[in-house]
DRENDRENNU-218349 format. One line per 3 residues: number of its first residue (from 1); for each residue x negated, y negated, z negated of C-alpha. Coordinates in pm, 1 decimal. Last residue first. Layout:
BEGIN
NUM> X:Y:Z ~ ...
end
This chain:
BEGIN
119> 2317.8:-27945.8:-6651.6 ~ 2227.3:-28252.7:-6445.4 ~ 1932.6:-28334.1:-6672.7
116> 1729.0:-28034.2:-6556.8 ~ 1372.9:-28124.3:-6663.4 ~ 1475.5:-28290.9:-6992.5
113> 1729.3:-28013.5:-7057.4 ~ 1447.8:-27759.7:-7011.1 ~ 1230.7:-27934.8:-7269.0
110> 1522.1:-27927.1:-7514.8 ~ 1576.4:-27554.2:-7451.7 ~ 1205.5:-27492.1:-7522.0
107> 1235.6:-27682.8:-7850.3 ~ 1539.4:-27471.7:-7944.3 ~ 1349.2:-27151.1:-7860.6
104> 1080.2:-27265.2:-8107.9 ~ 728.7:-27174.5:-8002.8 ~ 465.1:-26912.4:-8082.1
101> 318.2:-26957.4:-7831.4 ~ 195.3:-27280.6:-7670.5 ~ 428.2:-27462.2:-7431.6
98> 306.4:-27632.9:-7112.1 ~ 510.7:-27865.7:-6892.6 ~ 558.6:-27971.3:-6529.9
95> 321.4:-27724.5:-6367.9 ~ 211.6:-27846.6:-6024.0 ~ -113.8:-27672.2:-5933.9
92> -321.3:-27942.2:-6106.3 ~ -107.0:-27895.3:-6419.5 ~ -181.5:-27521.2:-6424.2
89> -552.8:-27585.6:-6361.8 ~ -559.0:-27829.3:-6654.9 ~ -398.1:-27571.5:-6884.6
86> -643.3:-27303.8:-6769.7 ~ -940.9:-27537.2:-6826.6 ~ -814.1:-27635.8:-7174.2
83> -790.1:-27283.7:-7303.7 ~ -513.4:-27281.7:-7562.7 ~ -416.8:-26919.6:-7541.1
80> -76.9:-26807.8:-7657.9 ~ 69.0:-26913.7:-7329.2 ~ 387.3:-27041.4:-7171.7
77> 403.2:-27255.4:-6856.0 ~ 713.0:-27458.2:-6769.3 ~ 763.6:-27489.2:-6395.1
74> 984.3:-27737.8:-6208.9 ~ 1060.3:-27616.9:-5855.8 ~ 933.1:-27791.0:-5543.2
71> 904.1:-27504.4:-5294.5 ~ 645.8:-27519.3:-5017.5 ~ 628.3:-27136.9:-5007.5
68> 248.1:-27164.1:-5029.5 ~ 276.7:-27417.3:-5313.3 ~ 516.6:-27187.8:-5497.1
65> 273.7:-26897.5:-5446.5 ~ -3.4:-27100.3:-5613.9 ~ 221.7:-27165.5:-5914.3
62> 297.2:-26791.4:-5935.5 ~ -76.9:-26719.7:-5914.3 ~ -134.2:-26951.3:-6212.9
59> 139.2:-26766.2:-6401.8 ~ -62.7:-26451.3:-6344.0 ~ 3.8:-26172.5:-6096.3
56> -1.4:-25792.0:-6134.4 ~ 27.9:-25795.4:-6516.3 ~ 86.6:-26121.3:-6702.4
53> -127.3:-26398.0:-6858.0 ~ 15.2:-26744.8:-6790.2 ~ 368.4:-26682.2:-6912.4
50> 632.4:-26829.3:-6689.5 ~ 945.3:-27042.6:-6719.2 ~ 1073.1:-27133.8:-6375.8
47> 1343.7:-27386.3:-6288.7 ~ 1621.6:-27434.7:-6034.2 ~ 1597.9:-27095.0:-5867.2
44> 1665.7:-27010.4:-5503.9 ~ 1639.7:-26639.1:-5438.7 ~ 1451.6:-26380.6:-5231.8
41> 1092.7:-26504.2:-5204.4 ~ 1105.6:-26652.1:-5554.7 ~ 1227.3:-26315.8:-5685.6
38> 932.4:-26136.9:-5521.5 ~ 696.3:-26389.5:-5685.1 ~ 852.6:-26322.9:-6026.5
35> 846.4:-25945.1:-5983.1 ~ 476.1:-25970.2:-5890.8 ~ 404.8:-26183.1:-6196.9
32> 541.4:-25933.5:-6446.4 ~ 858.4:-25865.5:-6644.2 ~ 1079.0:-26087.6:-6430.0
29> 1419.6:-26190.4:-6563.4 ~ 1682.7:-26394.9:-6382.4 ~ 1884.1:-26643.8:-6586.0
26> 2211.6:-26834.9:-6568.5 ~ 2223.4:-27134.9:-6801.1 ~ 2499.4:-27218.7:-7050.0
23> 2293.8:-27294.1:-7363.2 ~ 2383.8:-26950.7:-7505.2 ~ 2250.7:-26799.4:-7182.7
20> 1931.0:-26997.7:-7237.9 ~ 1886.7:-26883.0:-7598.5 ~ 1951.9:-26514.8:-7522.0
17> 1713.6:-26511.9:-7224.2 ~ 1440.6:-26688.0:-7423.1 ~ 1465.3:-26432.0:-7703.5
14> 1486.9:-26143.1:-7455.4 ~ 1165.1:-26246.8:-7278.4 ~ 985.2:-26317.1:-7607.3
11> 1073.4:-25970.5:-7737.1 ~ 990.1:-25802.5:-7403.6 ~ 641.2:-25955.1:-7378.1
8> 571.6:-25949.5:-7002.0 ~ 725.0:-26289.4:-6929.9 ~ 860.5:-26446.5:-6611.2
5> 1189.7:-26626.4:-6680.2 ~ 1362.3:-26754.1:-6365.7 ~ 1628.5:-27015.4:-6438.0
2> 1950.8:-27063.6:-6240.2 ~ 2158.7:-27376.6:-6296.3
end
């Protein structure tokens, strides 16, 4: 299973990467929204973990791009902000789950296993 992690905070990005590799997943890293969208154009991924607020393109814009590409990929949104309207917009655009920072990497791994049960 290949997971795209889109996160501009290097510490969070590396923490998630380390945990998912330890869990047996393959990962692709994107340090901003544009890199994430470019990756989605070029590769098939099984799941996306994305921060909402990132340079060049937000997590919301990544969800919109998925709709344009007509790709059905589970998306877990990450954010330190708890703005209800942003969360609702993310779910309206197809997000499967929402995790508020700071979070436990083990809890994130559990949520991923629930979305990718075949792993």
